[in-house]
C-alpha positions as CSV (number, residue, x, y, z in Angstrom):
1,M,1.7,6.5,10.0
2,L,3.2,9.0,7.5
3,E,1.2,7.7,4.6
4,A,-2.0,7.8,6.6
5,R,-1.4,11.4,7.5
6,I,-0.8,12.3,3.9
7,Q,-4.0,10.5,2.8
8,Q,-5.9,12.5,5.5
9,Q,-4.9,15.7,3.7
10,F,-6.6,14.4,0.5
11,F,-9.7,13.2,2.5
12,E,-10.0,16.5,4.3
13,C,-9.8,18.5,1.1
14,A,-12.3,16.2,-0.7
15,D,-14.7,16.4,2.2
16,L,-14.5,20.2,2.2
17,M,-15.2,20.4,-1.5
18,Y,-18.4,18.3,-1.2
19,Q,-19.5,20.4,1.8
20,V,-19.1,23.8,0.1
21,A,-20.1,23.0,-3.5
22,D,-23.8,24.0,-3.1
23,G,-23.1,27.1,-1.0
24,L,-20.3,28.5,-3.2
25,A,-21.9,27.8,-6.6
26,R,-24.1,30.9,-6.5
27,P,-21.5,33.5,-5.5
28,I,-19.0,32.1,-8.0
29,A,-21.7,32.4,-10.7
30,D,-22.4,36.0,-9.5
31,A,-18.6,36.7,-9.7
32,A,-18.4,35.3,-13.2
33,Q,-21.3,37.4,-14.4
34,A,-19.7,40.5,-12.8
35,A,-16.4,39.8,-14.5
36,V,-17.9,39.2,-17.9
37,G,-20.0,42.4,-17.6
38,C,-16.9,44.4,-16.7
39,L,-14.7,42.9,-19.4
40,T,-17.2,43.1,-22.2
41,S,-18.0,46.7,-21.5
42,G,-14.4,47.8,-21.8
43,G,-13.4,47.5,-18.2
44,K,-10.6,45.5,-16.6
45,L,-10.1,43.2,-13.7
46,L,-7.6,44.1,-11.0
47,A,-6.6,41.3,-8.6
48,C,-4.7,41.4,-5.4
49,G,-3.9,39.4,-2.3
50,Q,-1.4,39.0,0.5
51,G,0.9,36.0,0.9
52,G,-0.6,33.0,-1.0
53,G,-3.4,35.3,-2.1
54,Q,-0.9,37.3,-4.2
55,M,0.1,34.1,-6.0
56,L,-3.5,33.3,-6.7
57,A,-4.1,36.8,-8.0
58,Q,-1.2,36.4,-10.4
59,W,-2.5,33.0,-11.6
60,L,-6.0,34.3,-12.3
61,C,-4.7,37.2,-14.3
62,S,-2.4,34.9,-16.3
63,A,-5.3,32.6,-17.1
64,L,-7.4,35.6,-18.2
65,M,-4.7,37.3,-20.2
66,L,-3.4,34.1,-21.9
67,R,-5.9,31.2,-21.6
68,F,-7.5,28.9,-19.1
69,E,-8.4,25.7,-21.1
70,R,-9.6,27.2,-24.4
71,E,-8.1,29.6,-26.9
72,R,-9.7,33.1,-26.8
73,P,-8.6,36.7,-27.2
74,P,-6.8,38.1,-24.1
75,L,-8.9,39.6,-21.4
76,A,-7.9,42.8,-19.6
77,A,-6.7,41.6,-16.2
78,L,-3.8,42.9,-14.0
79,A,-2.4,41.5,-10.8
80,L,-1.4,44.3,-8.4
81,G,2.0,44.0,-6.9
82,P,3.1,43.6,-3.2
83,S,3.8,46.5,-0.9
84,L,5.2,49.7,-2.5
85,A,6.4,51.1,0.8
86,Q,10.0,51.6,-0.2
87,P,9.5,53.6,-3.5
88,L,6.9,55.7,-1.7
89,Q,9.2,57.0,1.0
90,A,9.5,60.4,-0.7
91,T,5.8,61.0,-1.0
92,G,5.4,62.2,2.6
93,E,1.7,61.5,2.7
94,L,2.2,57.7,2.6
95,A,5.8,57.4,3.7
96,G,6.4,54.1,5.5
97,D,2.8,52.9,5.3
98,S,3.0,49.6,3.5
99,A,-0.7,48.9,4.0
100,L,-1.6,51.6,1.4
101,G,0.5,50.1,-1.4
102,L,-2.3,48.1,-3.0
103,A,-4.8,51.0,-2.5
104,L,-2.4,53.4,-4.4
105,Q,-2.3,50.9,-7.3
106,V,-6.1,50.8,-7.3
107,R,-6.2,54.5,-7.2
108,A,-3.8,54.8,-10.1
109,L,-5.1,52.0,-12.3
110,G,-8.8,51.6,-11.5
111,Q,-11.6,53.2,-13.4
112,P,-15.4,53.3,-12.8
113,G,-16.8,50.0,-14.0
114,D,-13.6,48.0,-13.3
115,L,-13.7,45.0,-11.0
116,L,-11.3,44.3,-8.0
117,L,-10.8,40.7,-6.9
118,A,-9.2,40.6,-3.4
119,C,-8.0,37.3,-2.0
120,S,-7.4,36.7,1.7
121,A,-7.1,33.4,3.6
122,G,-6.7,35.2,6.9
123,G,-8.8,37.8,8.7
124,E,-8.1,41.4,9.2
125,D,-5.8,42.8,6.5
126,A,-5.0,46.5,6.4
127,A,-3.7,46.4,2.8
128,L,-6.9,44.7,1.5
129,L,-9.2,46.9,3.5
130,A,-7.5,50.0,2.0
131,A,-7.7,48.5,-1.5
132,V,-11.4,47.7,-1.2
133,R,-12.1,51.2,0.1
134,E,-10.2,52.7,-2.8
135,A,-12.1,50.5,-5.3
136,H,-15.4,51.7,-4.0
137,A,-14.1,55.3,-4.2
138,K,-13.4,54.6,-7.8
139,E,-16.9,53.2,-8.4
140,M,-15.6,49.7,-8.9
141,S,-17.3,46.5,-7.8
142,V,-15.4,44.0,-5.6
143,V,-15.2,40.2,-5.4
144,L,-13.8,39.0,-2.1
145,L,-12.3,35.6,-1.6
146,S,-11.8,34.8,2.1
147,G,-11.7,32.2,4.8
148,P,-13.9,32.1,7.9
149,A,-11.6,34.5,9.8
150,A,-12.8,37.4,7.6
151,E,-16.2,37.2,9.2
152,A,-14.8,38.8,12.3
153,S,-12.9,41.5,10.3
154,A,-14.1,44.7,8.7
155,L,-13.7,43.3,5.2
156,P,-17.2,41.9,4.7
157,T,-18.8,45.0,6.2
158,L,-17.3,47.1,3.4
159,L,-19.1,45.1,0.7
160,G,-22.0,46.7,-1.1
161,E,-24.9,45.4,-3.2
162,T,-22.9,45.0,-6.4
163,D,-20.1,43.2,-4.6
164,V,-19.6,39.4,-4.2
165,W,-18.3,37.5,-1.1
166,I,-17.0,34.0,-1.6
167,A,-16.0,32.6,1.8
168,V,-14.5,29.2,2.4
169,P,-15.6,27.9,5.8
170,H,-12.5,26.1,7.1
171,E,-10.0,27.1,9.8
172,R,-6.9,25.7,8.1
173,P,-5.3,28.2,5.7
174,A,-4.0,25.3,3.5
175,R,-7.6,24.1,2.9
176,V,-8.7,27.7,2.2
177,H,-6.0,28.3,-0.4
178,E,-6.8,25.0,-2.1
179,L,-10.5,25.9,-2.3
180,H,-9.6,29.4,-3.5
181,L,-7.7,27.9,-6.4
182,L,-10.7,25.7,-7.2
183,V,-12.9,28.7,-7.0
184,L,-10.7,30.5,-9.5
185,H,-10.8,27.4,-11.8
186,A,-14.6,27.5,-11.7
187,L,-14.6,31.2,-12.2
188,C,-12.4,31.0,-15.3
189,D,-14.5,28.2,-16.7
190,A,-17.7,30.2,-16.2
191,I,-16.2,33.3,-17.8
192,D,-15.1,31.2,-20.9
193,L,-18.6,29.6,-21.0
194,Q,-20.3,33.0,-21.2
195,L,-17.8,34.3,-23.8
196,L,-17.3,31.2,-25.9
197,G,-20.3,29.1,-25.4
198,D,-20.6,25.5,-24.3
199,A,-17.7,23.4,-25.7
200,E,-15.2,20.9,-24.5
201,P,-11.8,22.4,-23.6
202,S,-9.0,21.4,-25.9
């Protein structure tokens, strides 16, 4: 019984991968082109998320700064931290509003031409909404990784023509996080392909 349930986790994940491969290939390619365009023109990638999305943002920036599967020069990528509510208590304007922590980091660090990657497995997220709005105010493009719940939120409605939306159509957050990690693997590989050419990873 227990082994069958564990096997079902693998089967469900594998089935989802096959189902979404065709539909996600184009937006991942668009995101890779946006990232390369940003990084090769002197811009930087800022990544953020909530919960598991924060860990994925940190992983992505480590892969870009250090390496994914091939040696290359470091790429300008920075994972934004969790809520800054406590240190901001003295500001007055934003005191106690933890949702604005990510947006403040985008405001402080973002520049026109930079790229924000926001990762959310859930739906409505005030912190990510504020971060995306701030990115657009700074003339940055946005790549949004989401699950299906985001369709009912305001997040997709904020996206513009230069933004990319990568949505994993599954109700279980665990499956969404697994596919988000695969999306980031594919994204890093596509970035390296564009920068380094077609070669086998070492």
